[in-house]
C-alpha positions as a printed NumPy array, in Angstrom:
array([[255.073, -27.513,   9.546],
       [257.492, -25.028,   7.993],
       [255.647, -21.721,   7.59 ],
       [257.038, -20.899,   4.155],
       [256.073, -24.342,   2.913],
       [252.6  , -24.06 ,   4.445],
       [252.009, -20.801,   2.578],
       [252.693, -22.579,  -0.711],
       [249.972, -25.141,  -0.168],
       [246.971, -24.771,  -2.411],
       [244.733, -25.349,   0.585],
       [245.008, -26.568,   4.2  ],
       [242.825, -29.461,   3.062],
       [245.812, -30.885,   1.202],
       [247.129, -32.111,   4.541],
       [243.787, -33.151,   6.051],
       [243.279, -35.664,   3.229],
       [245.851, -37.808,   5.019],
       [243.395, -38.394,   7.863],
       [241.131, -40.346,   5.512],
       [243.838, -43.017,   5.419],
       [243.393, -43.717,   9.137],
       [240.376, -46.03 ,   9.423],
       [241.216, -46.815,  13.052],
       [241.124, -43.15 ,  14.103],
       [238.273, -40.655,  14.212],
       [239.534, -37.139,  13.471],
       [237.513, -33.94 ,  13.779],
       [237.586, -30.182,  14.301],
       [234.978, -27.789,  15.666],
       [234.687, -24.031,  15.842],
       [234.296, -22.104,  19.079],
       [230.518, -22.549,  19.068],
       [230.865, -26.325,  18.827],
       [229.963, -26.699,  15.149],
       [231.87 , -29.317,  13.203],
       [234.261, -27.872,  10.623],
       [236.073, -31.074,   9.656],
       [235.778, -34.848,   9.987],
       [237.685, -37.672,   8.374],
       [236.044, -40.483,   6.455],
       [236.126, -42.888,   9.411],
       [234.147, -40.496,  11.598],
       [231.591, -39.791,   8.86 ],
       [231.042, -43.516,   8.373],
       [230.759, -44.075,  12.117],
       [227.899, -41.626,  12.494],
       [226.123, -42.837,   9.37 ],
       [226.991, -40.034,   6.963],
       [228.255, -40.196,   3.396],
       [229.532, -36.673,   2.801],
       [231.258, -34.025,   4.903],
       [228.575, -31.538,   3.879],
       [226.097, -33.544,   5.973],
       [228.188, -32.885,   9.08 ],
       [229.552, -29.363,   8.649],
       [227.779, -26.748,  10.718],
       [226.137, -29.267,  13.015],
       [226.965, -29.982,  16.646],
       [227.319, -33.008,  18.898],
       [223.654, -32.712,  19.814],
       [222.655, -33.492,  16.218],
       [224.281, -36.921,  16.403],
       [224.792, -38.028,  19.978],
       [222.712, -38.793,  23.005],
       [222.182, -35.55 ,  24.93 ],
       [223.92 , -36.806,  28.079],
       [226.952, -37.906,  26.072],
       [226.954, -34.67 ,  24.046],
       [226.967, -32.66 ,  27.276],
       [230.161, -34.405,  28.332],
       [231.837, -33.878,  24.951],
       [230.934, -30.198,  24.883],
       [232.113, -29.756,  28.469],
       [235.506, -31.197,  27.586],
       [235.728, -29.012,  24.461],
       [235.113, -25.919,  26.562],
       [237.757, -26.987,  29.063],
       [240.333, -27.315,  26.276],
       [239.451, -23.873,  24.914],
       [239.408, -22.208,  28.332],
       [242.714, -23.659,  29.503],
       [244.325, -23.412,  26.039],
       [245.951, -26.744,  26.81 ],
       [245.941, -30.108,  25.022],
       [244.287, -33.142,  26.623],
       [246.063, -36.382,  25.732],
       [244.608, -39.899,  25.783],
       [241.621, -39.259,  27.979],
       [239.587, -42.442,  28.405],
       [235.949, -42.269,  27.266],
       [233.184, -44.78 ,  27.829],
       [230.832, -44.888,  24.824],
       [227.797, -47.121,  24.09 ],
       [227.937, -49.442,  21.101],
       [225.044, -50.223,  18.767],
       [224.126, -53.269,  20.853],
       [224.008, -51.233,  24.048],
       [227.291, -52.514,  25.448],
       [229.976, -50.056,  26.51 ],
       [233.325, -49.588,  24.843],
       [236.435, -47.62 ,  25.789],
       [238.073, -45.032,  23.549],
       [241.138, -42.843,  23.943],
       [240.585, -39.209,  23.035],
       [243.044, -36.342,  22.556],
       [242.043, -32.735,  21.904],
       [243.954, -29.533,  21.288],
       [242.896, -25.878,  21.023],
       [243.088, -24.1  ,  17.665],
       [244.312, -20.501,  17.444],
       [243.992, -17.703,  14.886],
       [246.736, -15.294,  13.818],
       [245.979, -13.096,  16.836],
       [246.538, -16.04 ,  19.198],
       [242.827, -16.24 ,  20.042],
       [241.181, -19.637,  20.476],
       [238.818, -20.313,  17.571],
       [237.989, -23.968,  18.183],
       [239.382, -27.41 ,  18.868],
       [240.748, -30.367,  16.934],
       [240.737, -33.926,  18.158],
       [241.33 , -37.578,  17.494],
       [239.655, -40.597,  19.033],
       [241.044, -44.134,  18.922],
       [239.458, -47.468,  19.683],
       [240.748, -48.804,  22.996],
       [241.604, -52.162,  21.427],
       [243.551, -50.579,  18.556],
       [245.512, -47.98 ,  20.462],
       [248.631, -50.125,  20.833],
       [250.998, -49.405,  23.714],
       [248.833, -46.538,  24.96 ],
       [246.341, -49.045,  26.354],
       [248.931, -51.301,  27.977],
       [247.963, -50.311,  31.546],
       [244.278, -50.871,  30.748],
       [244.612, -54.386,  29.388],
       [245.472, -55.814,  32.796],
       [242.107, -54.711,  34.092],
       [240.072, -55.812,  31.058],
       [238.937, -59.098,  32.719],
       [237.126, -56.96 ,  35.289],
       [235.412, -54.975,  32.537],
       [234.333, -58.171,  30.8  ],
       [233.045, -59.649,  34.054],
       [230.952, -56.554,  34.757],
       [229.582, -56.483,  31.221],
       [228.486, -60.112,  31.517],
       [227.07 , -59.947,  35.05 ],
       [225.814, -56.379,  35.541],
       [222.233, -57.634,  35.964],
       [223.294, -59.496,  39.128],
       [224.591, -58.274,  42.478],
       [228.353, -57.827,  42.126],
       [230.721, -56.929,  44.947],
       [234.074, -55.207,  44.594],
       [235.689, -58.346,  45.987],
       [234.198, -60.379,  43.138],
       [235.514, -57.884,  40.616],
       [238.977, -57.928,  42.193],
       [239.033, -61.725,  42.085],
       [238.951, -61.577,  38.277],
       [242.535, -60.292,  38.291],
       [243.662, -61.918,  41.541],
       [244.06 , -58.716,  43.508],
       [242.531, -57.066,  46.558],
       [239.496, -54.813,  46.408],
       [241.542, -51.854,  47.666],
       [244.143, -52.358,  44.942],
       [241.424, -52.639,  42.309],
       [239.79 , -49.443,  43.576],
       [243.085, -47.564,  43.342],
       [244.011, -48.863,  39.887],
       [240.523, -48.304,  38.531],
       [240.438, -44.698,  39.713],
       [243.905, -44.   ,  38.302],
       [242.988, -45.401,  34.895],
       [239.362, -44.403,  34.455],
       [238.777, -41.587,  36.957],
       [235.934, -43.554,  38.499],
       [235.48 , -46.416,  40.958],
       [234.555, -49.978,  39.899],
       [231.136, -49.422,  41.487],
       [230.581, -46.285,  39.415],
       [231.551, -48.126,  36.247],
       [229.122, -50.919,  37.129],
       [226.43 , -48.294,  37.599],
       [227.25 , -46.762,  34.188],
       [226.909, -50.171,  32.533],
       [223.535, -50.719,  34.196],
       [222.289, -47.28 ,  33.226],
       [223.292, -47.714,  29.587],
       [221.561, -51.082,  29.485],
       [218.468, -49.493,  31.002],
       [218.479, -46.656,  28.464],
       [218.551, -49.202,  25.673],
       [215.533, -51.03 ,  27.096],
       [213.711, -47.74 ,  27.62 ],
       [214.118, -46.793,  23.966],
       [213.864, -50.184,  22.277],
       [211.193, -51.971,  24.321],
       [207.88 , -51.335,  26.021],
       [208.845, -53.139,  29.201],
       [207.574, -51.728,  32.484],
       [210.045, -49.689,  34.526],
       [209.893, -52.208,  37.354],
       [210.959, -54.983,  34.97 ],
       [213.779, -52.908,  33.479],
       [215.02 , -52.074,  36.966],
       [215.39 , -55.749,  37.884],
       [216.812, -56.778,  34.502],
       [219.537, -54.142,  34.809],
       [220.601, -54.994,  38.341],
       [218.92 , -52.271,  40.394],
       [217.315, -53.103,  43.736],
       [213.875, -51.955,  42.618],
       [212.123, -49.305,  40.544],
       [212.615, -46.638,  43.202],
       [216.365, -47.221,  43.307],
       [216.502, -47.283,  39.507],
       [214.659, -43.959,  39.261],
       [216.887, -42.289,  41.855],
       [220.14 , -43.384,  40.173],
       [218.862, -42.589,  36.67 ],
       [217.727, -39.091,  37.647],
       [221.018, -38.447,  39.405],
       [222.928, -39.273,  36.223],
       [220.704, -37.795,  33.525],
       [218.64 , -35.164,  35.321],
       [215.304, -36.797,  34.544],
       [213.361, -39.882,  35.512],
       [213.363, -43.025,  33.324],
       [209.715, -42.352,  32.466],
       [210.467, -38.782,  31.363],
       [213.5  , -39.976,  29.404],
       [211.407, -42.547,  27.526],
       [208.715, -39.963,  26.779],
       [211.234, -37.392,  25.492],
       [213.035, -39.992,  23.387],
       [209.834, -41.156,  21.737],
       [208.81 , -37.605,  20.942],
       [212.219, -36.883,  19.416],
       [212.2  , -40.165,  17.485],
       [208.865, -39.263,  15.936],
       [210.465, -36.142,  14.45 ],
       [213.631, -37.663,  13.037],
       [215.559, -40.92 ,  12.854],
       [218.276, -41.1  ,  15.511],
       [221.792, -41.56 ,  14.205],
       [225.376, -41.414,  15.253],
       [227.497, -42.281,  18.184],
       [225.559, -42.825,  21.358],
       [222.393, -43.243,  19.284],
       [223.31 , -46.051,  16.969],
       [227.071, -46.421,  16.737],
       [230.073, -46.448,  19.027],
       [232.526, -44.225,  17.301],
       [233.587, -40.723,  17.938],
       [232.449, -37.301,  18.592]])
């Protein structure tokens, strides 16, 4: 923006109003400590809020699952430390029904007049609405759908590769290039998210949840869960119930798939 023109604006918010006209995009800004300083209407709606005042001054941990918030905050810090923009990073986020959905996220550092980083700004777009940006991902979507439908069963990489008529080695390479993880890791993420949903929404025994989500047994389930989230499924359920008794969960990763 032309500097002389920018100085004539009544307020920087004159420009940010435009973001409310983008229902397919979730726009936000945070200060250096991670507190939200701006969000467009789409983001507010996605995390169950009516007014910006309900969001300002709060952090990811007020709205998102702790494990997901940790990842968001880690990426924010990377952007601020490197002072570089991240473009179209793929994120895997749980929907309200417990299924996983892909989003494309871009973040940039914000600077003050002294060229010091004071925060970040970002935009997150639904995978299915991101147009040409998701072209390379669409070819692999049958694999994602197959995993989502069959995660509770034993699935081999060969079976996944067969969904797009390719070899397992080719699938491994393409999957890592696109999503920075292997097909097996993605399958594990799907199982873990399904398990977390059952842990918070049902009273099923851990052994039952383990089998329903495709793990070998309860021991295997506990080992994988602890490796991902730093606590056992039993401890996770206990902590979630204690937190739920204090307030009603809301937001992305807790009840809705949208942004950060």
